[in-house]
C-alpha angles and dihedrals in degrees: 000000000000090000091062098048092105094045096092096172092054095046091045091052092049090051099041096048091052128200106273097077110077090214094056119118093245090057093047096052117094092218101080092197087085090055091051089047092052092047091050092059099032095198096145096036109056139029088240111046118222092247087071092060116104096239097044097097094046093049092046093049092047092051090048093050091049092052093045090051090051090050092050091049089049091059088062100034123003092197092058089051089052090051093051090047091051091053092053097041097044092052089056096040093049091057095052116107098231130112122281090247090052089052090051090049088052089053090049091048094052110077095203094049092042090052092052094048094044090050095045093047094045096242118161123246090248090061092094091064092067124098110286093239090052089050091051094050091045093051091049094045094048093045090052092052096044102035103023096247139055091216116114087206089071085079090072082083108087090215091057092049090049090050091050094049093044091052090048093050094045093050094046091048091048091049091049091050091047091051090050090053098046117143092259091052092048092048091050091050091049092049092048092050094044094075 
């Protein structure tokens, strides 16, 4: 959303139309961050917008600090940022009252969450090119084997989220180490040390 910060007309339209009407701009956009943004302020939805509520400023500042912390961590290690994002997003997604399949489709539609799940479950980068129904059944099957359930709502449990993030970080670290010790890298090291 940072790219649209100077587009006042666009932002104003997203906020004024609200999120309750299915024809509103926020609901039509594929990037659901705009929908969440519109819901957070509630200008077009209620007679009293959310920014008039007593806890609005505190909640907004806390969310901002959390995102800024994730961004700062991402400068040092992108995988850690993805793990922090997964913790935050899965807590919210688990609480939503939508079907399990809808939650999995949300995971698949979120590049950061998808990256964490694919990494934790050991799925190849080409996995996203498969038919969407095959992806759904694979995610559910793998999650059931690895975490004991195919329900996304299991990640409301902090221990399950920690397990997911730990598996993701360990696998990505192992892959990075493996890439660094590829046969070409080993041959180059041997040649450099032979002299």
